C-alpha positions, -999 to 999 in steps of 0.1 A, spaced: 107 385 230 131 386 259 112 390 289 133 412 312 140 393 350 107 393 372 123 414 400 131 442 372 98 441 363 81 441 400 100 470 407 93 491 376 53 480 390 66 495 419 74 526 404 44 531 383 18 524 415 40 552 431 34 577 405 -1 566 403 -7 575 436 7 608 430 -21 619 404 -44 632 426 -79 643 421 -91 638 381 -125 629 363 -130 619 328 -144 637 299 -140 669 278 -146 705 281 -163 723 250 -169 762 246 -201 772 231 -216 806 218 -253 809 214 -280 828 198 -308 836 226 -337 843 195 -344 877 199 -349 894 168 -336 927 178 -305 915 201 -272 918 189 -265 878 184 -293 880 155 -269 897 132 -253 875 103 -217 882 116 -223 880 150 -208 850 171 -234 846 197 -239 848 235 -208 835 258 -184 815 258 -203 786 277 -179 761 291 -197 724 288 -181 700 308 -194 664 292 -186 629 297 -200 594 292 -216 573 322 -235 541 317 -232 544 274 -252 578 281 -238 610 276 -241 636 307 -231 673 309 -227 704 334 -223 738 326 -191 753 342 -188 783 357 -155 809 347 -141 799 381 -143 761 378 -131 757 345 -93 759 351 -99 736 376 -120 710 359 -96 713 329 -64 705 351 -86 670 364 -93 663 327 -56 665 321 -49 643 354 -74 616 339 -54 615 308 -21 609 331 -41 584 350 -51 565 323 -19 562 308 -1 553 338 -26 525 339 -22 513 308 15 510 316 4 490 348 -13 466 328 17 458 301 42 454 332 13 431 351 15 408 314 53 405 312 52 397 353 28 370 347 47 357 314 80 357 338 66 339 368 68 306 367 41 277 367 36 263 402 36 228 402 10 205 414 19 210 451 14 246 444 51 254 449 65 274 422 99 261 408 129 281 419 141 309 391 169 297 368 201 310 375 224 325 348 220 320 310 195 298 301 207 270 273 187 266 240 189 257 209 
């Protein structure tokens, strides 16, 4: 595997950081659309072909190993969905940043005992 020059990797990382700064507000989780029956025998929802009352929208996420949920109003729905989309964008960028940082770590020379890194090799490397 050929690792690109350190300077190119650092430029790529800086670009990813700039993209990350533009993500804006985000939140993790998902939104589900739910219908429910009220349980009143004379209600329309009691009929077999009726879907139930709704839709009701529930935003759920896992925090500390526990599932948390909150009912969303119709006014909140668009805002929350766009924030969830931006979370996906954030997560993808974070993965890319980790990949580039790993390449940077591989490309950066090991410092000698004095703590000074050897100079970067110039030109093509010789090898077998």
